[in-house]
C-alpha positions in Angstrom: -35.9 0.6 26.2 -33.4 -1.2 24.9 -33.6 0.9 21.3 -33.8 4.0 22.8 -30.9 3.8 25.0 -29.1 2.3 22.0 -30.2 4.7 20.3 -29.3 7.4 22.5 -25.8 6.0 23.1 -25.2 5.7 18.9 -26.3 9.4 19.1 -23.9 10.5 21.7 -20.8 8.9 19.9 -21.2 10.2 16.8 -22.6 13.6 17.2 -20.9 14.8 20.8 -18.0 12.7 21.5 -16.4 12.1 17.9 -16.6 16.4 17.3 -15.6 17.2 20.8 -12.9 15.2 20.8 -11.5 16.2 17.1 -11.8 19.8 18.3 -10.0 19.3 21.8 -7.1 17.5 19.8 -7.1 20.2 16.8 -6.6 22.6 19.1 -3.8 21.1 21.6 -2.2 20.3 18.1 -2.6 23.6 17.2 -1.2 25.7 20.7 1.7 28.0 20.6 3.9 28.4 23.3 3.4 30.5 26.1 5.7 34.1 25.7 8.7 34.1 27.5 7.4 37.2 29.9 3.9 36.6 30.1 3.0 35.7 33.8 2.5 32.1 35.1 -2.1 31.4 35.1 -3.5 28.4 36.2 -5.2 28.2 33.1 -3.8 29.1 29.8 -4.7 28.1 26.2 -0.7 28.1 25.4 2.0 25.5 25.6 4.4 26.3 28.9 7.5 25.0 29.9 7.5 24.2 33.5 10.3 22.1 36.8 9.5 19.8 38.5 10.7 17.5 41.3 9.7 14.0 41.2 8.6 13.0 44.9 7.7 9.8 44.5 6.4 7.3 41.5 3.7 4.5 41.3 4.1 1.7 39.0 1.4 -1.5 40.1 1.0 -3.6 37.3 -2.7 -5.2 38.7 -4.8 -7.5 37.6 -7.8 -5.7 36.3 -6.4 -2.3 36.9 -2.7 -1.1 36.4 -1.3 2.3 38.1 1.2 4.4 36.6 1.6 8.2 38.1 4.0 10.3 39.7 3.7 13.0 42.6 5.5 16.3 41.3 6.1 19.0 42.8 7.9 22.8 42.7 5.6 24.4 40.5 2.8 26.9 41.3 -0.1 26.1 40.0 0.2 22.5 38.7 2.0 20.4 41.3 -0.1 17.1 41.9 -0.1 13.3 40.5 -0.3 12.9 37.4 -1.5 9.8 35.9 0.7 7.6 32.5 -1.0 5.4 30.3 2.4 3.3 30.9 5.6 3.3 32.9 7.8 3.3 29.3 9.8 5.0 28.2 10.3 7.7 31.0 7.8 6.8 34.3 9.8 3.2 35.2 13.0 5.6 35.1 12.6 8.5 37.3 13.3 8.4 41.2 12.1 10.6 44.1 14.3 13.8 43.7 14.7 13.7 40.1 14.2 17.3 37.9 12.0 17.1 35.2 10.3 19.1 33.1 6.8 19.4 32.7 4.5 20.5 29.4 1.2 22.1 31.2 -1.5 23.2 28.6 -5.1 24.4 30.2 -4.6 23.4 33.4 -2.9 20.4 33.1 0.4 18.7 32.9 0.2 17.0 29.5 3.7 15.2 28.9 6.8 14.8 30.9 10.2 14.9 29.9 13.6 14.3 31.0 17.1 13.6 29.9 15.7 13.7 25.8 13.0 11.4 27.0 9.2 12.6 26.7 6.4 10.8 28.4 2.3 11.7 27.9 -0.3 11.5 30.4 -3.3 10.7 30.6 -4.2 14.1 30.2 -2.8 14.5 26.4 -5.6 14.9 24.5 -5.5 12.4 21.7 -7.5 11.1 18.9 -8.6 7.7 18.6 -11.8 8.3 16.6 -12.0 4.5 15.1 -13.2 3.4 18.7 -15.4 5.5 19.5 -17.0 4.8 15.9 -17.1 1.3 16.8 -18.9 1.9 19.5 -21.7 3.8 18.1 -22.2 1.6 15.4 -22.4 -1.1 17.6 -25.0 0.9 20.0 -27.0 1.7 16.3 -27.5 -1.8 15.8 -28.8 -2.7 18.8 -30.9 0.0 18.1 -32.6 -1.4 15.1 -32.6 -4.8 16.5 -34.5 -3.8 19.8 -36.8 -1.8 17.5 -37.5 -5.0 15.4 -38.3 -7.1 18.2 -40.2 -4.6 20.2 -42.2 -3.9 17.6 -43.1 -7.6 17.0 -44.1 -7.8 20.7 -46.5 -4.9 20.6 -47.9 -5.9 18.1 -49.3 -9.2 19.3 -47.8 -11.4 17.2 -48.8 -15.3 18.0 -45.2 -16.9 19.6 -42.7 -14.2 18.7 -40.6 -16.8 16.7 -37.5 -16.2 16.1 -37.5 -13.0 17.3 -37.0 -14.3 20.3 -33.6 -13.8 22.8 -32.8 -17.8 22.2 -31.2 -18.9 20.1 -31.8 -15.8 17.1 -31.2 -13.2 19.2 -28.2 -13.7 21.1 -27.0 -14.6 17.4 -27.6 -11.5 16.2 -26.0 -9.9 19.0 -22.8 -11.2 18.1 -22.8 -11.1 14.6 -23.3 -7.4 15.4 -20.6 -6.8 17.9 -17.8 -8.8 15.9 -17.8 -6.4 12.5 -17.6 -3.3 14.5 -14.9 -4.9 16.6 -13.4 -6.6 13.3 -12.9 -3.4 11.8 -12.4 -1.1 14.9 -9.9 -2.6 16.2 -7.3 -2.6 13.4 -8.2 0.7 12.1 -7.3 2.3 15.7 -4.4 0.4 15.2 -3.4 1.3 11.7 -5.2 4.8 11.3 -8.3 3.7 9.0 -10.4 7.1 8.9 -13.7 6.1 11.4 -16.2 6.4 8.3 -14.7 2.9 7.7 -16.1 1.2 10.7 -19.9 1.6 9.8 -19.5 1.4 5.8 -18.1 -1.8 6.8 -19.7 -3.2 9.6 -23.2 -2.3 8.7 -23.4 -4.1 5.8 -22.0 -7.2 6.9 -24.2 -7.4 11.0 -27.4 -7.0 8.1 -26.3 -9.6 5.6 -25.8 -11.8 8.7 -29.1 -10.8 10.3 -30.9 -12.1 6.9 -28.9 -15.0 6.5 -29.9 -16.0 10.3 -33.2 -15.2 9.6 -33.6 -17.5 6.8 -31.9 -20.1 9.0 -34.1 -19.6 12.4 -37.6 -18.3 10.7 -40.4 -20.6 11.8 -42.3 -22.6 8.6 -46.0 -23.1 8.5 -47.0 -27.1 8.4 -47.8 -27.6 3.9 -51.4 -27.2 3.9 -53.4 -29.9 2.0 -56.3 -29.0 -0.4 -59.3 -31.1 -1.9 -60.8 -29.0 -4.7 -64.8 -30.2 -5.4 -64.0 -33.4 -8.0 -65.4 -31.8 -11.7 -65.0 -34.4 -14.5 -61.9 -35.2 -13.3 -60.5 -37.9 -11.2 -59.9 -37.1 -7.8 -56.5 -35.7 -6.9 -54.7 -33.3 -4.0 -52.0 -30.8 -3.4 -50.0 -28.9 -1.0 -48.9 -25.4 -0.5 -46.6 -24.4 1.8 -44.0 -21.7 2.5 -40.1 -23.3 1.7 
């Protein structure tokens, strides 16, 4: 079950989320402004600048969840609460009654501007494939771990060591998660291509898993062999795994 769920998550990340996000971002980046004479509609595939009045703002730095939002009014279709990812550079300076310009695309307010300042809302398409690739790489590695551990149990191997949660499984979980995070987060900050994450993280995780297996695999006790004495003195020798 772990392998199947993780494999499905890996497939969704690489085959669904990455292409969908890329297409949405490309459509937004290449969208043109709506013609000035075109009538306003609730859903438009072009960029339209609309005048709004700020009714109220809310900035809440919560311990777990923070809230950054503004209530806009005055437009025929798009008057609503819009949410932001932070309070700067514009939200913190907005007051009730301020006039702002909003950029609308496909029925959503994607940006708000006033006095030369512009701030994107949470509805503006963004393309951060590095984080998606890191999550997809980790779930793919987790699927491989679940498949390997499950196969050992299904074949009825006695003892199952070292393919148990403690200590091998937990350590393996860590060495799979750490490379994905160590490459994915800096890749997101610096804008690395998303394919760098699996290219680096998978070999590192595989080599670490091999080293941990050699460290914790069970060792057989040496076996004493006593061959028959044929013309020579008695002797003994031991065989075993190293």
